C-alpha positions as CSV (number, residue, x, y, z in Angstrom):
1,M,0.0,0.0,0.0
2,S,1.1,3.6,-0.7
3,I,1.4,6.0,2.2
4,S,-1.9,7.7,1.2
5,E,-3.9,4.5,1.0
6,L,-6.3,3.5,3.8
7,R,-7.9,0.1,4.5
8,V,-10.0,-0.8,7.6
9,T,-10.9,-4.4,8.3
10,R,-13.4,-5.2,11.1
11,L,-12.5,-8.4,13.0
12,G,-15.2,-8.2,15.6
13,H,-16.7,-5.7,18.1
14,A,-14.2,-2.8,18.3
15,C,-11.3,-4.9,17.0
16,H,-10.1,-3.7,13.6
17,L,-7.0,-3.8,11.4
18,I,-6.2,-0.3,10.2
19,E,-3.7,0.0,7.3
20,L,-2.6,3.6,6.9
21,G,0.5,5.4,6.0
22,G,2.4,2.2,5.3
23,A,1.6,0.9,8.8
24,T,-0.7,-1.9,10.0
25,M,-2.4,-1.3,13.4
26,L,-4.7,-3.4,15.5
27,T,-7.3,-1.7,17.6
28,D,-8.9,-2.9,20.9
29,P,-7.9,-6.6,20.6
30,W,-10.6,-9.2,21.3
31,F,-10.3,-12.8,20.5
32,T,-11.9,-14.8,23.2
33,F,-15.5,-15.5,24.2
34,T,-16.4,-16.1,27.9
35,A,-19.4,-17.5,29.7
36,T,-20.2,-14.0,31.0
37,Y,-19.8,-12.1,27.8
38,D,-20.9,-13.3,24.3
39,P,-22.3,-10.5,22.1
40,G,-23.4,-13.1,19.5
41,E,-21.0,-12.1,16.8
42,R,-18.2,-14.2,15.5
43,I,-14.5,-13.3,15.5
44,D,-13.0,-13.4,12.1
45,T,-9.4,-14.3,12.9
46,T,-7.1,-15.6,15.6
47,V,-4.0,-14.2,17.2
48,D,-1.8,-16.6,15.2
49,A,-3.4,-15.4,11.9
50,L,-2.8,-11.7,12.5
51,P,-0.5,-10.0,10.0
52,D,2.7,-8.3,11.0
53,L,1.7,-5.4,13.1
54,D,3.3,-2.0,13.5
55,A,1.2,-1.0,16.5
56,V,-1.6,-2.0,18.8
57,V,-3.9,0.7,20.2
58,I,-6.2,0.1,23.1
59,T,-8.9,2.6,24.4
60,H,-9.7,1.1,27.9
61,E,-9.3,-1.9,30.1
62,H,-12.6,-3.7,29.6
63,Y,-12.0,-7.3,28.5
64,D,-13.8,-7.0,25.2
65,H,-11.5,-4.2,24.2
66,C,-8.3,-5.3,26.0
67,D,-7.9,-9.1,25.5
68,L,-4.3,-9.1,26.6
69,E,-4.3,-12.7,27.8
70,A,-5.0,-13.8,24.2
71,L,-2.8,-11.2,22.6
72,A,0.2,-12.3,24.7
73,A,0.4,-15.2,22.3
74,Y,1.3,-12.9,19.4
75,R,4.7,-13.7,17.8
76,D,6.3,-10.3,18.4
77,L,5.8,-8.7,21.8
78,S,8.1,-5.8,20.9
79,V,5.4,-4.3,18.8
80,P,4.4,-0.8,20.2
81,L,1.3,-1.1,22.4
82,I,-0.3,2.3,22.9
83,A,-2.8,2.7,25.7
84,P,-4.0,4.8,28.7
85,G,-2.6,4.4,32.2
86,T,-5.1,1.8,33.3
87,V,-3.8,-0.7,30.7
88,V,0.0,0.0,30.8
89,E,1.0,-2.2,33.7
90,E,-1.2,-5.1,32.6
91,A,0.4,-5.0,29.1
92,R,3.9,-5.0,30.6
93,A,2.9,-7.9,32.9
94,V,2.0,-10.2,29.9
95,G,5.3,-9.4,28.2
96,F,4.9,-6.4,25.9
97,T,8.2,-4.5,25.9
98,D,7.3,-1.3,24.1
99,V,4.3,0.0,26.0
100,R,3.5,3.7,25.4
101,L,1.4,5.6,27.8
102,L,-1.0,8.0,26.1
103,E,-3.5,10.1,28.0
104,A,-5.8,12.7,26.4
105,W,-3.8,15.2,24.3
106,D,-0.6,13.0,24.2
107,A,0.8,11.8,20.9
108,T,3.3,9.3,19.6
109,T,4.5,8.2,16.1
110,V,4.8,4.9,14.5
111,G,6.8,5.2,11.3
112,D,5.0,7.9,9.2
113,V,1.8,7.7,11.3
114,T,0.9,10.0,14.2
115,I,-1.4,8.7,16.8
116,T,-3.0,11.2,19.2
117,A,-5.1,10.4,22.2
118,A,-8.4,12.2,22.8
119,P,-10.8,12.1,25.7
120,G,-13.3,9.3,25.9
121,K,-16.7,9.1,27.6
122,H,-17.3,5.5,28.5
123,G,-17.9,5.5,32.3
124,V,-14.4,4.2,32.9
125,H,-11.0,5.8,32.2
126,E,-10.8,5.8,28.4
127,V,-9.1,7.5,25.6
128,T,-10.0,7.6,21.9
129,F,-7.5,8.0,19.0
130,V,-6.9,10.3,16.0
131,I,-4.7,8.3,13.6
132,Q,-3.1,10.4,10.9
133,G,-1.0,9.2,8.0
134,G,-0.2,11.2,4.8
135,D,-3.4,13.1,4.0
136,R,-5.7,10.6,5.6
137,T,-7.2,10.6,9.1
138,V,-9.0,7.8,11.1
139,Y,-11.0,8.8,14.1
140,F,-11.2,5.6,16.3
141,G,-13.3,5.2,19.4
142,D,-15.7,8.1,18.9
143,A,-12.8,10.6,18.3
144,Q,-14.9,12.3,15.6
145,R,-17.4,13.3,18.3
146,W,-14.5,14.7,20.3
147,L,-13.4,16.7,17.3
148,D,-16.9,18.1,16.9
149,E,-16.9,19.1,20.5
150,V,-13.5,20.8,20.1
151,T,-14.7,22.8,17.1
152,T,-17.8,23.9,19.1
153,S,-15.6,24.9,22.1
154,V,-13.4,27.0,19.9
155,V,-16.4,28.8,18.4
156,T,-17.9,29.5,21.8
157,G,-14.6,30.6,23.4
158,N,-14.5,27.6,25.8
159,Y,-11.6,25.8,24.2
160,V,-8.8,24.5,26.4
161,D,-5.4,24.0,24.8
162,P,-4.5,20.3,25.2
163,S,-0.9,21.2,26.0
164,A,-1.8,23.4,29.0
165,G,-2.9,20.4,31.1
166,R,0.5,18.8,31.0
167,I,1.7,20.9,33.9
168,S,1.6,19.0,37.2
169,F,-0.6,19.9,40.1
170,K,2.4,20.9,42.1
171,Q,3.8,23.2,39.4
172,F,0.4,24.8,38.8
173,Y,-0.1,25.4,42.6
174,A,3.4,26.9,42.9
175,D,2.7,29.4,40.2
176,W,-0.9,30.2,41.2
177,S,-0.2,30.6,44.9
178,K,2.4,33.3,44.3
179,R,-0.4,35.5,43.0
180,Q,-2.7,35.1,45.9
181,L,-3.3,37.8,48.5
182,W,-2.6,35.5,51.5
183,V,-1.3,36.3,54.9
184,P,1.6,33.9,56.0
185,K,-0.7,31.7,58.1
186,T,-3.0,31.2,55.2
187,R,-0.1,30.4,52.9
188,E,1.2,27.9,55.5
189,N,-2.2,26.2,55.6
190,A,-2.4,26.1,51.8
191,D,1.0,24.6,51.4
192,L,0.1,21.9,54.0
193,A,-3.1,21.1,52.2
194,T,-1.7,20.9,48.7
195,G,1.4,19.1,49.9
196,S,-0.8,16.3,51.3
197,V,-2.4,15.3,47.9
198,P,-1.1,12.1,46.3
199,F,-1.5,13.5,42.8
200,A,0.9,16.4,43.3
201,D,3.2,15.2,40.5
202,S,0.4,14.1,38.1
203,P,-0.4,16.3,35.1
204,M,-3.5,18.4,35.7
205,K,-5.3,16.9,32.8
206,A,-4.8,13.4,34.2
207,I,-6.3,14.0,37.6
208,R,-9.7,12.4,37.9
209,R,-12.6,12.8,40.4
210,S,-11.6,9.3,41.7
211,H,-8.1,10.6,42.7
212,V,-9.7,13.4,44.8
213,E,-12.2,11.0,46.3
214,A,-9.4,8.6,47.3
215,W,-7.4,11.5,48.9
216,V,-10.5,12.6,51.0
217,K,-11.1,9.0,52.0
218,A,-7.5,8.5,53.2
219,M,-7.7,11.7,55.2
220,S,-10.9,10.6,56.9
221,T,-9.0,7.9,58.8
222,T,-6.8,10.3,60.7
223,L,-8.1,13.9,60.5
224,A,-11.1,15.7,61.9
225,A,-13.9,16.5,59.5
226,S,-13.3,20.2,59.9
227,T,-9.6,19.8,59.0
228,I,-10.5,17.8,55.9
229,K,-13.0,20.4,54.8
230,T,-10.3,23.2,55.2
231,R,-7.8,21.2,53.1
232,Y,-10.4,20.3,50.4
233,V,-11.5,23.9,50.0
234,I,-7.9,25.0,49.4
235,V,-7.3,22.3,46.9
236,R,-10.6,22.9,45.1
237,S,-9.6,26.6,44.9
238,A,-6.6,25.6,42.9
239,F,-8.6,23.4,40.5
240,R,-11.2,26.1,40.0
241,A,-8.4,28.6,39.2
242,A,-7.0,26.1,36.7
243,V,-10.4,25.9,35.0
244,A,-10.7,29.7,34.9
245,D,-7.2,29.9,33.5
246,K,-8.1,27.3,30.8
247,V,-5.5,24.8,32.0
248,I,-8.1,22.1,32.4
249,A,-11.7,21.9,31.0
250,S,-13.4,20.9,34.2
251,D,-12.9,20.7,38.0
252,P,-12.3,17.1,39.2
253,S,-13.0,18.1,42.8
254,A,-16.5,19.5,42.2
255,G,-19.2,17.8,44.3
256,I,-16.9,15.5,46.3
257,A,-18.7,14.2,49.4
258,L,-16.9,15.2,52.6
259,P,-17.1,13.6,56.1
260,R,-20.0,15.0,58.1
261,Q,-19.0,17.5,60.8
262,R,-20.6,17.5,64.2
263,K,-23.6,19.8,64.6
264,T,-22.5,23.2,66.1
265,D,-24.7,22.9,69.1
266,V,-23.2,19.5,69.9
267,A,-19.6,20.4,69.2
268,M,-19.6,23.8,70.9
269,R,-18.5,23.8,74.5
270,I,-19.4,27.0,76.5
271,P,-17.6,27.4,79.9
272,T,-19.8,28.1,82.9
273,V,-19.5,31.3,84.9
274,E,-17.9,29.3,87.7
275,E,-15.3,27.9,85.3
276,V,-14.4,31.3,83.9
277,G,-14.0,32.5,87.5
278,Q,-11.6,29.6,88.2
279,L,-9.6,30.5,85.1
280,L,-9.3,34.1,86.2
281,A,-8.3,33.1,89.7
282,H,-5.4,30.9,88.3
283,A,-4.3,33.1,85.4
284,D,-1.8,35.2,87.4
285,S,1.0,33.0,88.6
286,Q,3.1,34.2,91.6
287,R,6.3,32.8,90.0
288,V,8.7,35.4,88.6
289,S,8.7,36.0,84.8
290,T,5.8,33.7,84.1
291,R,2.1,34.5,84.0
292,K,1.8,37.8,85.9
293,G,-0.8,40.0,84.3
294,F,-2.3,37.2,82.2
295,S,-5.7,37.5,84.0
296,A,-6.4,40.8,82.2
297,Y,-5.8,39.0,78.9
298,V,-8.2,36.2,79.9
299,A,-10.8,38.7,81.0
300,L,-10.5,40.6,77.6
301,C,-11.3,37.4,75.8
302,A,-14.1,36.3,78.1
303,F,-15.9,39.7,78.5
304,A,-15.1,41.4,75.2
305,G,-15.1,38.4,72.9
306,L,-11.7,39.1,71.3
307,R,-9.9,36.4,69.3
308,L,-6.4,35.4,70.4
309,G,-4.6,37.6,67.8
310,E,-7.0,40.5,68.4
311,A,-6.4,40.6,72.1
312,A,-2.6,40.3,71.5
313,G,-2.7,43.3,69.2
314,V,-4.4,45.7,71.6
315,Q,-2.5,48.8,72.4
316,V,-3.2,51.0,75.4
317,G,-4.5,53.8,73.1
318,D,-7.2,51.5,71.7
319,V,-9.0,51.5,75.1
320,D,-11.2,54.6,75.8
321,F,-11.4,54.3,79.6
322,L,-13.8,57.2,79.9
323,R,-16.3,56.0,77.3
324,R,-15.7,52.4,78.3
325,Q,-15.1,51.1,74.8
326,L,-12.3,49.3,72.9
327,T,-11.5,49.8,69.2
328,V,-10.3,46.6,67.4
329,T,-8.1,47.6,64.5
330,R,-5.3,45.0,64.3
331,Q,-4.2,41.5,65.2
332,L,-0.8,39.9,65.7
333,Q,0.1,36.8,63.8
334,R,3.3,34.7,63.9
335,D,5.6,35.4,61.0
336,G,8.5,32.9,61.1
337,R,10.4,33.7,64.3
338,T,8.7,37.0,64.9
339,Y,5.3,38.6,64.6
340,A,3.4,40.6,62.0
341,V,0.8,43.3,62.6
342,R,-2.2,42.8,60.3
343,P,-5.8,44.0,60.0
344,P,-8.3,41.8,61.7
345,K,-10.3,39.2,59.7
346,Y,-12.5,40.7,57.0
347,G,-15.4,42.6,58.6
348,S,-13.9,42.4,62.1
349,E,-12.8,45.9,62.7
350,R,-15.2,47.2,65.4
351,V,-15.9,49.0,68.6
352,V,-16.6,46.8,71.6
353,Y,-18.5,48.3,74.5
354,L,-16.8,47.2,77.8
355,P,-18.4,46.6,81.2
356,A,-17.2,48.8,84.0
357,E,-15.6,45.9,85.8
358,L,-13.4,45.0,82.8
359,V,-12.4,48.7,82.4
360,L,-11.3,48.8,86.0
361,M,-9.3,45.5,85.6
362,L,-7.6,46.9,82.4
363,S,-6.8,50.2,84.1
364,E,-5.1,48.4,87.0
365,H,-3.2,46.2,84.6
366,V,-1.9,49.3,82.7
367,A,-0.8,50.9,86.0
368,A,1.0,47.8,87.1
369,R,2.4,46.2,83.9
370,V,2.6,48.7,81.1
371,N,5.6,50.9,80.3
372,Q,4.0,54.3,79.9
373,G,7.2,55.7,78.3
374,E,6.5,53.9,75.0
375,P,4.7,56.0,72.3
376,A,2.2,53.3,71.5
377,P,2.6,50.7,74.3
378,W,1.2,47.2,73.8
379,L,-1.3,46.2,76.5
380,F,0.3,42.7,76.9
381,T,4.0,42.3,76.7
382,V,6.8,39.8,77.2
383,G,10.0,41.8,77.8
384,D,10.1,44.5,75.1
385,D,7.8,42.6,72.6
386,P,4.1,42.2,72.5
387,M,2.8,38.8,73.8
388,Y,1.7,36.7,70.9
389,D,1.1,33.2,69.6
390,N,3.2,30.6,71.6
391,A,3.7,33.0,74.4
392,I,-0.1,33.1,74.9
393,T,-0.6,29.4,74.2
394,W,1.7,28.1,76.9
395,R,0.3,30.6,79.4
396,W,-3.2,29.5,78.6
397,R,-2.3,25.8,79.0
398,A,-0.7,26.5,82.3
399,T,-3.7,28.5,83.4
400,R,-6.3,25.8,82.6
401,K,-4.1,23.1,84.1
402,A,-3.9,25.1,87.3
403,A,-7.6,25.6,87.3
404,G,-8.3,21.9,86.7
405,L,-10.0,22.6,83.4
406,P,-7.7,21.0,80.7
407,H,-10.6,20.7,78.2
408,V,-11.4,24.5,77.9
409,R,-10.0,26.2,74.8
410,L,-9.1,29.9,74.7
411,H,-11.6,30.3,71.9
412,D,-14.3,28.9,74.2
413,L,-14.2,32.2,76.0
414,R,-15.5,33.9,72.9
415,H,-18.4,31.5,72.9
416,F,-18.9,32.3,76.6
417,Y,-19.1,36.0,75.7
418,A,-21.6,35.4,72.8
419,S,-23.8,33.2,75.0
420,G,-23.9,35.9,77.6
421,L,-25.0,38.6,75.1
422,I,-27.7,36.3,73.8
423,A,-29.0,35.3,77.2
424,A,-29.3,39.0,78.1
425,G,-31.6,39.5,75.1
426,C,-29.3,41.0,72.6
427,D,-30.5,40.7,69.0
428,V,-28.5,39.1,66.1
429,V,-27.1,42.3,64.7
430,T,-25.8,43.5,68.1
431,V,-24.1,40.1,68.7
432,Q,-22.7,40.2,65.1
433,R,-21.1,43.6,65.6
434,A,-19.7,42.8,69.1
435,L,-18.0,39.6,67.8
436,G,-16.8,41.2,64.5
437,H,-18.6,38.7,62.2
438,S,-18.7,39.9,58.6
439,T,-22.4,39.0,58.2
440,A,-25.3,38.2,60.5
441,S,-25.6,34.8,58.8
442,T,-22.2,33.9,60.2
443,T,-23.5,34.7,63.7
444,L,-26.7,32.7,63.2
445,N,-24.8,29.7,61.7
446,T,-22.6,29.7,64.8
447,Y,-25.0,30.6,67.6
448,S,-28.6,30.1,66.4
449,H,-29.1,27.2,68.9
450,L,-28.6,29.7,71.8
451,W,-31.4,32.0,70.9
452,P,-34.8,31.1,72.3
453,N,-36.9,29.2,69.7
454,A,-40.5,29.7,68.9
455,E,-41.6,27.1,71.5
456,D,-39.6,29.0,74.2
457,R,-41.1,32.3,73.3
458,T,-44.6,30.8,73.2
459,R,-44.2,29.4,76.7
460,A,-42.7,32.6,78.0
461,A,-45.5,34.8,76.5
462,A,-48.3,32.5,77.7
463,G,-46.7,32.3,81.1
464,G,-46.6,36.1,81.3
465,L,-50.3,36.3,80.4
466,M,-51.2,33.7,82.9
467,R,-49.2,35.3,85.7
468,D,-51.0,38.7,85.0
469,A,-54.4,37.0,84.9
470,L,-53.8,35.1,88.2
471,T,-52.6,38.3,89.9
472,I,-55.9,39.9,89.1
473,R,-57.8,36.8,90.1
474,Y,-56.1,36.6,93.4
475,S,-56.6,40.3,94.1
476,M,-60.4,39.9,93.7
477,L,-60.9,36.8,95.9
478,P,-62.1,37.4,99.5
479,A,-59.4,37.4,102.0
480,E,-60.3,34.0,103.5
481,E,-60.2,32.4,100.0
482,S,-57.0,33.9,98.8
């Protein structure tokens, strides 16, 4: 045959001999009937009767497309066998020595013929093939449909360059993460999340939904549901960015089921008034250079609802002792071996109205512990530096141990503050502003179980009516009956 001639011979099912460009290729080999699969069509040849082959191309691992057990009897196992990753190891195991891995958009040559893999849609991992020789092209395994889809995507502006997806997940993340407006702690968490994926070195175009599901499943055996969700959200952000940047056509992490988290009202632990009192009593150690003055920090978290970094970032000038209010404008975060001053979380800059008792405690703390010679003195210090991160953590652990309350977290004091506001009848917006939540829905999602429900309000209203009515009734009864 000349290089421009084309001949296709169907042997059975998807098994064909394609003669093109001076090469003879066998597609999706199938030579054996089984008791569980007999499509009712005869096979027109045997492995021994096959002509000299220049290549074998296989679309996926299903037996009726990948009869490697029978094909292993072919007389020359050095013939190039071209297949997706799910077939490669099996082909090598039966003795083929020139096994070429082709995923979607990859290509290889056999003589004067170019074989390009295209995506498949079979329900299993599959590729289709565009086989080109001379001026003739064969679309095998529904590759023509793929070509039509590519043409449509080009017209609509949704085309994704096949070569773009060859970059690995690790490489894409390294480039993408440099452009993100992250604080160091967020970057640290993102690096941890993306570093935990088993597909870091895989090309973006080769990562499947099943790979992400397997990663989530593996994490579920050792990590808390909230940690898994945090890592998943970061990894999915990278995939979504890759879609937006036309590196890949779709997001393989979309819609992945995550482990269920405990309900907020079950997981949240709110310290009692007695427990907070115990913590305050043990916060100030009498030992030199340890926890002296830490009780004011604990009080600020418990009675003003500040987060760890927000309380660490308070300067004396932020407290208006006459108006009894505190302006939250910064937080301290660890940055390597030192600290960084940053704005609070989005929407968290606020004015907190302080009780007189807390104002008195803070004024006493300033008088006893703060160097008034500084131009903008920090409220809580260790030596010449503000108290932050680990300096707070170990003091808190020592405090709760001394109080006999090892289960209480520092963040639980924020829940204590919120629960007190709600119990006092404060509405959602008031609590939202006091806590520095960006939206009222955040407050409701976190604390809705603490607000009285309809049943509680109904009972309280009916009880009030009944008490008023009974008061009138008793006032009208004769003295001897009342």
